C-alpha positions as CSV (number, residue, x, y, z in Angstrom):
1,M,-157.3,27.8,-10.3
2,S,-155.7,28.6,-13.2
3,N,-152.2,30.3,-12.2
4,S,-151.3,31.4,-15.7
5,A,-149.3,34.5,-16.1
6,I,-149.5,36.8,-19.2
7,A,-147.0,39.3,-20.1
8,I,-147.6,42.5,-21.7
9,V,-144.6,43.8,-23.6
10,G,-144.3,46.4,-26.5
11,R,-142.3,49.8,-26.8
12,P,-143.6,52.8,-24.9
13,N,-147.0,54.4,-25.5
14,V,-148.5,51.4,-27.6
15,G,-151.2,51.1,-25.0
16,K,-150.3,48.4,-22.6
17,S,-151.2,50.3,-19.1
18,T,-154.4,50.8,-21.3
19,F,-155.4,47.3,-21.9
20,F,-154.0,46.2,-18.5
21,N,-156.5,48.3,-16.9
22,R,-159.2,47.3,-19.3
23,M,-158.6,43.8,-18.3
24,L,-158.5,44.3,-14.9
25,K,-161.4,46.8,-14.9
26,Q,-160.1,49.3,-12.9
27,K,-157.3,52.1,-12.7
28,K,-154.3,50.2,-11.9
29,A,-151.5,51.3,-13.7
30,I,-151.1,55.0,-14.5
31,V,-151.9,56.0,-18.0
32,D,-150.8,59.4,-19.6
33,A,-149.8,60.9,-23.2
34,Q,-146.0,61.2,-21.7
35,E,-144.0,58.3,-22.7
36,G,-142.4,56.1,-20.2
37,I,-145.0,56.2,-17.1
38,T,-144.9,52.6,-16.2
39,R,-141.3,51.3,-15.3
40,D,-142.2,48.5,-12.6
41,R,-143.5,45.2,-13.9
42,I,-147.5,45.7,-12.2
43,Y,-149.4,42.3,-11.6
44,G,-153.0,42.2,-11.7
45,E,-155.5,39.4,-11.9
46,M,-159.0,39.0,-13.4
47,E,-161.5,36.3,-14.0
48,W,-162.2,34.8,-17.5
49,V,-165.1,32.1,-17.4
50,G,-164.3,31.2,-14.5
51,H,-160.5,30.8,-14.9
52,Y,-158.2,33.1,-13.0
53,L,-155.1,35.2,-15.2
54,T,-152.3,37.4,-14.3
55,F,-151.9,40.2,-16.2
56,I,-148.3,41.6,-16.1
57,D,-148.1,45.2,-17.0
58,T,-144.3,46.5,-18.2
59,G,-142.5,49.4,-19.1
60,G,-142.1,50.7,-22.8
61,Y,-139.2,48.6,-24.1
62,I,-136.4,50.4,-25.7
63,P,-133.4,48.7,-27.2
64,E,-129.8,49.3,-26.6
65,D,-130.6,52.6,-24.3
66,V,-128.1,53.2,-22.0
67,D,-130.7,55.4,-19.6
68,I,-130.7,54.6,-16.1
69,F,-134.4,54.2,-16.0
70,N,-134.9,52.6,-19.9
71,S,-132.1,50.1,-19.0
72,A,-133.8,49.1,-15.7
73,V,-137.2,48.8,-17.4
74,R,-135.7,46.9,-20.0
75,Q,-134.8,44.5,-17.5
76,Q,-137.8,44.0,-15.7
77,A,-139.8,43.4,-19.3
78,Q,-137.4,41.0,-19.7
79,S,-138.1,39.2,-16.2
80,A,-141.8,39.3,-17.0
81,I,-141.2,37.5,-20.3
82,S,-139.1,34.8,-18.5
83,E,-141.9,34.2,-15.7
84,A,-145.0,34.5,-18.2
85,D,-147.0,31.5,-19.4
86,L,-147.7,33.9,-22.5
87,I,-146.9,37.0,-24.0
88,L,-149.0,39.4,-25.6
89,F,-146.6,41.8,-27.7
90,M,-148.3,44.9,-28.3
91,V,-147.8,47.4,-31.6
92,D,-149.4,50.5,-32.5
93,G,-151.8,49.6,-35.3
94,R,-151.9,53.4,-36.5
95,E,-147.9,53.3,-37.6
96,Y,-145.9,50.8,-39.2
97,P,-143.4,48.6,-37.6
98,T,-140.5,50.5,-36.1
99,A,-136.9,49.1,-35.2
100,S,-137.8,48.9,-31.5
101,D,-140.9,46.4,-32.7
102,K,-138.5,44.3,-34.8
103,T,-136.0,43.9,-31.9
104,L,-138.5,43.1,-29.7
105,A,-140.0,40.7,-31.7
106,Q,-136.9,38.9,-32.4
107,F,-136.5,38.9,-28.3
108,V,-139.7,37.4,-27.9
109,R,-139.5,34.6,-30.6
110,T,-136.6,33.7,-29.4
111,S,-138.0,33.2,-25.6
112,G,-139.5,30.2,-26.8
113,K,-142.9,31.2,-25.2
114,K,-146.2,31.2,-26.4
115,S,-147.2,34.5,-28.0
116,I,-149.8,36.7,-29.8
117,L,-149.3,39.7,-31.6
118,V,-151.9,42.1,-30.3
119,V,-152.7,45.2,-32.7
120,N,-153.9,47.9,-30.7
121,K,-155.9,51.3,-31.5
122,C,-158.1,49.3,-34.1
123,D,-161.0,51.3,-33.0
124,T,-163.5,50.1,-35.9
125,L,-164.0,47.3,-38.2
126,E,-162.1,49.3,-41.1
127,S,-159.0,49.6,-39.0
128,N,-159.0,45.6,-38.7
129,E,-156.7,46.2,-41.7
130,Q,-153.9,47.4,-40.0
131,I,-152.8,44.0,-38.8
132,H,-151.5,43.3,-42.4
133,N,-148.5,45.7,-41.8
134,F,-147.1,43.3,-38.8
135,H,-146.7,40.0,-40.7
136,E,-143.0,40.7,-41.2
137,L,-142.5,40.7,-37.7
138,G,-143.0,36.8,-37.6
139,I,-145.4,36.6,-35.0
140,N,-148.8,34.4,-34.9
141,P,-151.7,34.5,-34.2
142,M,-152.4,38.1,-34.5
143,F,-155.3,40.1,-33.3
144,P,-157.0,43.6,-33.9
145,V,-157.9,45.5,-30.6
146,S,-159.0,48.7,-29.0
147,A,-157.5,49.0,-25.5
148,L,-159.5,52.1,-24.8
149,T,-162.9,51.4,-25.9
150,G,-162.5,47.2,-25.1
151,R,-163.2,46.3,-28.6
152,L,-162.4,42.5,-29.7
153,S,-161.0,42.3,-26.0
154,G,-163.2,39.5,-25.1
155,D,-162.2,37.2,-28.1
156,L,-158.7,38.0,-27.3
157,L,-159.4,36.6,-24.0
158,D,-160.7,33.5,-25.6
159,E,-157.9,33.1,-27.7
160,I,-155.3,33.3,-24.6
161,L,-157.3,30.6,-22.8
162,D,-156.9,28.4,-26.3
163,Q,-153.2,29.0,-26.0
164,L,-152.7,27.9,-22.6
165,N,-155.0,24.7,-23.4
166,L,-157.3,26.4,-20.4
167,K,-160.7,26.1,-22.3
168,D,-161.3,22.2,-21.4
169,V,-159.8,23.1,-17.7
170,L,-162.4,23.0,-15.3
171,P,-162.1,26.2,-13.3
172,V,-161.6,25.3,-9.3
173,E,-162.3,27.9,-6.5
174,K,-159.9,31.1,-6.2
175,E,-158.1,30.5,-2.8
176,A,-158.7,32.9,-0.1
177,E,-156.2,36.0,0.1
178,G,-154.1,36.4,3.3
179,M,-152.7,39.4,4.2
180,R,-152.4,42.8,2.5
181,L,-148.9,44.2,3.6
182,S,-148.0,47.8,1.7
183,I,-144.7,49.3,2.0
184,V,-145.3,53.0,2.4
185,G,-143.1,56.5,3.0
186,M,-141.4,59.4,1.7
187,P,-139.6,59.2,-1.6
188,N,-136.1,57.5,-1.6
189,V,-136.6,55.8,2.0
190,G,-135.7,52.4,0.5
191,K,-139.8,51.0,-0.1
192,S,-138.8,49.1,-3.2
193,S,-135.1,47.9,-1.5
194,L,-137.3,46.6,0.8
195,T,-139.8,45.0,-1.6
196,N,-137.0,43.3,-3.2
197,A,-135.3,42.3,-0.1
198,L,-138.5,40.5,1.3
199,L,-139.5,38.7,-2.3
200,Q,-135.3,37.8,-2.3
201,K,-135.3,38.9,-6.2
202,E,-135.4,42.5,-8.0
203,Q,-139.3,43.1,-8.4
204,S,-139.0,46.7,-8.4
205,I,-136.9,49.3,-10.0
206,V,-134.2,50.8,-7.3
207,T,-132.2,53.7,-8.5
208,P,-130.9,56.7,-6.2
209,I,-133.3,58.9,-7.8
210,A,-136.5,59.9,-5.8
211,G,-139.5,59.0,-7.5
212,T,-138.3,56.1,-9.2
213,T,-141.6,54.0,-8.5
214,R,-145.0,55.6,-9.9
215,D,-147.6,52.7,-9.2
216,S,-148.6,50.9,-6.5
217,I,-147.3,47.1,-7.1
218,D,-148.8,44.0,-6.1
219,S,-146.1,41.1,-5.4
220,Y,-147.1,37.9,-3.9
221,L,-144.7,35.7,-1.6
222,K,-146.0,32.5,0.8
223,Y,-145.3,33.0,4.4
224,Y,-145.8,29.6,6.3
225,G,-148.3,28.4,3.7
226,K,-150.2,31.4,3.3
227,T,-150.0,34.1,0.4
228,I,-149.4,37.5,1.4
229,T,-149.4,40.5,-1.1
230,L,-146.8,42.7,-0.7
231,V,-147.5,46.6,-2.0
232,D,-144.7,48.6,-3.2
233,T,-145.7,52.3,-3.4
234,A,-144.4,55.4,-5.0
235,G,-143.4,58.1,-1.9
236,L,-145.4,60.2,-0.5
237,R,-144.5,64.1,-0.3
238,K,-146.0,67.0,1.2
239,R,-149.1,68.1,-0.7
240,S,-147.9,71.6,-1.6
241,K,-144.4,69.6,-3.1
242,V,-146.8,67.6,-5.7
243,S,-145.4,69.0,-9.0
244,D,-147.0,67.1,-11.8
245,N,-150.2,64.9,-12.5
246,I,-148.3,61.7,-12.7
247,E,-147.1,62.4,-9.0
248,F,-150.6,63.4,-7.9
249,Y,-151.7,60.0,-9.6
250,S,-148.8,58.3,-7.8
251,T,-150.0,59.4,-4.9
252,V,-153.9,58.7,-5.0
253,R,-152.5,55.3,-5.8
254,T,-150.4,55.2,-2.6
255,Q,-153.5,56.2,-0.5
256,R,-156.0,53.5,-2.2
257,A,-153.1,50.9,-1.1
258,V,-153.4,52.2,2.2
259,L,-157.1,51.8,2.5
260,N,-156.8,48.7,1.0
261,S,-154.0,47.2,3.3
262,D,-154.5,45.0,6.6
263,V,-150.9,46.1,7.7
264,V,-148.6,49.1,6.5
265,L,-145.0,49.2,7.1
266,V,-144.2,52.8,7.2
267,L,-140.4,53.4,6.6
268,I,-138.4,56.5,7.6
269,D,-134.9,57.0,6.8
270,A,-132.7,56.6,10.2
271,V,-130.0,59.1,8.6
272,K,-132.7,62.1,8.1
273,G,-134.5,60.8,11.2
274,F,-138.5,61.5,12.1
275,S,-139.6,64.2,10.2
276,K,-143.2,66.0,10.2
277,Q,-144.2,64.5,6.8
278,D,-143.5,61.1,8.5
279,K,-145.8,62.1,11.4
280,T,-148.1,63.1,8.9
281,I,-148.1,59.3,7.1
282,I,-148.6,57.6,10.0
283,D,-151.7,59.6,11.2
284,E,-153.4,58.6,8.1
285,V,-152.5,55.1,8.4
286,I,-154.0,55.1,11.7
287,T,-156.7,57.1,10.6
288,K,-157.5,54.7,8.4
289,G,-157.6,52.0,11.0
290,K,-154.8,49.5,9.7
291,G,-152.4,47.8,11.3
292,L,-149.0,49.3,11.5
293,V,-145.3,48.6,11.8
294,L,-142.4,51.5,11.8
295,I,-139.4,50.8,10.2
296,V,-136.4,52.4,10.5
297,N,-134.1,51.8,7.3
298,K,-130.7,52.5,6.6
299,W,-130.0,51.9,10.3
300,D,-126.1,50.6,9.2
301,L,-125.4,54.3,7.6
302,V,-125.9,55.3,11.2
303,D,-123.0,56.1,13.7
304,K,-124.2,54.1,16.8
305,D,-122.9,53.4,20.4
306,T,-124.9,51.4,23.0
307,H,-127.8,53.9,23.6
308,T,-128.4,55.0,19.8
309,M,-131.3,52.9,19.3
310,K,-133.0,54.0,22.7
311,D,-132.3,57.6,21.9
312,F,-134.0,57.5,18.4
313,S,-136.7,55.7,19.6
314,D,-137.2,58.2,22.9
315,E,-137.3,60.4,20.1
316,I,-140.0,59.2,18.3
317,A,-141.9,58.7,21.3
318,Y,-141.3,62.3,22.1
319,Q,-142.7,63.4,19.1
320,F,-145.6,61.1,18.7
321,K,-146.6,59.6,22.0
322,S,-149.1,57.2,20.3
323,L,-146.5,55.5,18.4
324,T,-145.5,53.9,21.7
325,H,-148.3,51.3,21.0
326,Y,-146.8,50.2,17.5
327,P,-144.1,48.0,17.0
328,T,-140.7,49.7,15.6
329,M,-137.9,48.0,13.8
330,Y,-134.3,48.9,13.2
331,I,-133.5,47.3,9.6
332,S,-131.1,48.1,6.4
333,A,-132.7,46.4,3.6
334,L,-129.7,47.1,1.9
335,T,-127.2,44.7,3.9
336,K,-130.6,42.8,4.8
337,Q,-130.0,43.4,8.4
338,R,-133.1,42.2,10.8
339,V,-135.2,42.1,7.5
340,S,-135.9,38.6,7.9
341,K,-138.0,39.9,11.1
342,V,-140.3,42.3,9.2
343,L,-143.1,39.6,8.0
344,N,-142.7,37.9,11.4
345,V,-143.7,41.1,13.2
346,A,-146.3,42.3,10.7
347,N,-147.9,38.8,10.7
348,K,-148.2,39.4,14.7
349,V,-150.1,42.7,13.7
350,F,-152.3,41.0,11.3
351,K,-153.5,38.4,13.8
352,S,-154.3,41.1,16.8
353,R,-155.9,43.1,13.9
354,Q,-158.7,40.0,13.4
355,V,-158.8,39.3,17.5
356,I,-162.4,39.5,18.4
357,I,-163.0,39.6,22.3
358,P,-165.8,37.9,23.8
359,T,-168.2,39.9,25.6
360,V,-168.0,38.2,28.9
361,K,-164.5,38.9,28.9
362,L,-165.1,42.5,28.0
363,N,-167.4,43.4,30.9
364,K,-165.0,41.3,33.5
365,F,-162.3,43.4,32.1
366,L,-164.6,46.8,32.8
367,K,-165.3,46.0,36.3
368,N,-161.4,45.3,36.9
369,V,-161.0,48.9,35.1
370,I,-163.3,50.4,37.0
371,K,-162.3,48.8,40.3
372,Q,-158.6,50.1,39.9
373,Q,-159.9,53.8,38.7
374,S,-163.2,54.5,38.5
375,P,-164.3,57.3,36.0
376,P,-164.0,61.1,37.9
377,A,-167.3,63.0,38.4
378,T,-167.7,65.8,36.1
379,S,-170.3,68.8,36.9
380,G,-171.4,66.9,40.2
381,K,-172.5,63.9,38.2
382,V,-171.4,60.3,38.9
383,I,-170.5,58.6,35.9
384,N,-171.3,54.9,35.9
385,L,-169.9,52.6,33.2
386,K,-172.5,49.5,32.7
387,Y,-171.5,47.1,29.7
388,M,-169.0,47.0,27.0
389,T,-169.0,44.8,23.9
390,Q,-167.0,45.0,20.7
391,V,-168.9,46.0,17.3
392,N,-166.0,46.0,14.9
393,V,-162.8,44.0,14.1
394,G,-159.9,45.7,11.5
395,P,-160.1,48.5,13.3
396,H,-161.3,47.6,16.6
397,L,-164.4,49.4,18.1
398,F,-165.4,48.9,21.0
399,V,-168.8,50.6,22.9
400,I,-169.2,51.3,26.4
401,F,-172.6,52.2,27.5
402,T,-172.8,54.8,30.2
403,N,-175.5,57.1,31.6
404,Y,-173.6,60.3,30.5
405,P,-171.6,59.3,27.4
406,K,-170.4,63.3,26.8
407,L,-168.8,63.5,30.0
408,I,-166.3,60.8,29.9
409,P,-162.8,62.6,29.6
410,T,-159.9,62.4,27.4
411,S,-157.8,60.9,29.4
412,Y,-160.2,58.2,31.1
413,K,-160.7,57.1,27.5
414,R,-156.7,56.7,27.1
415,F,-156.5,55.0,30.2
416,I,-158.8,52.4,29.3
417,E,-157.1,51.7,25.9
418,N,-154.2,51.5,27.4
419,Q,-155.5,48.6,29.6
420,L,-157.2,47.0,26.5
421,R,-153.9,46.8,25.2
422,E,-152.0,45.6,28.4
423,N,-154.8,42.6,29.3
424,F,-155.5,41.5,25.4
425,D,-152.1,42.2,23.6
426,L,-153.6,44.5,20.6
427,L,-149.9,45.9,19.9
428,G,-149.6,47.4,16.5
429,V,-153.8,47.9,15.8
430,P,-155.7,51.1,16.3
431,I,-158.4,51.1,18.8
432,R,-161.6,52.7,19.0
433,I,-163.6,53.8,22.0
434,S,-167.1,54.8,21.7
435,F,-169.4,55.8,24.7
436,R,-173.1,55.6,24.3
437,N,-176.2,56.3,26.2
438,K,-177.5,53.1,28.2
């Protein structure tokens, strides 16, 4: 498999994210007419003639700007360049080279990396001539493309393979993906800080300003030989407080990240406590059938005594009783307190989510459950539980055949679920039980 990384860099609004989405054939990066939408570096993988290429989308590079975001975006772009095998330096073909283009071109040249000058917004054959305005930048080869329509993007991909000497390399099958682990929560609870702490590098921009992260950002790390995809997401506010298109699309990306995950780390702020919006986020994760680990972050900022952690856990259990079936961790992403244990707990939940229980064991379990507590008679009807089997994994769905499926009380369903968790170690995963007519 080709592990080649291609960084897309350029000043704001030249079409980097549009081109990135075009390559991936999905709207992974948020695109808007407003400048400065992309902030963190965003990774995405695509296949071209059997070779897998990793594209890195970066924020608009503005030299010598002291603004907190522009400075952080500049560092992100520089990090992308340093880890890339090839740089796509993108310019706007409808304009002449700007001072920012010239400064960034100098940085690209001095990086010593292979590079291609991509002249975007060349939507017609006649517009190809626009590339001649950019010879002064001193980067070759130059390629006209249209990120919006995809014009000449195939030719550019062929050139990328040539530059990386991959055309004569036989493609190898892609390795199977491991756990997809998303980090979600309200704005400013420390999601990006935890991402950086787990990766042990500054992958995501961290500022005290809520809403710094806008896209869902995939990162990769090895854990005992397995590749984990770690997804940092934008903060989830109440729907009534989503104020603009960009925040709306950030929320959509976060919800999609949850949907595509195996396990979700839900972060809450230890200082602010467990809120109604936290409960809404947890509800959504459980409803989607994902593994869940509750992370109480900023634990270093809480005044503690010997009972503080227990009192906090009791308050969460009081507000959301179902959370007793999901692991809760108390960490500080800033000081790295207990951060090293997060992946271990998430991996245990991931394994629980993959458990397939043999039908023989389930029916033996069902007999023991009935001996311990048989279903109560309802409306004068004696309820018999005949047979049990597992029909789905991730989320777990169990089917129990009975003579009166509609008469099973909710309390007895909860009893069976609790017994299932105790007998088969299903901590951290949603369980669904369906009663059907025999």
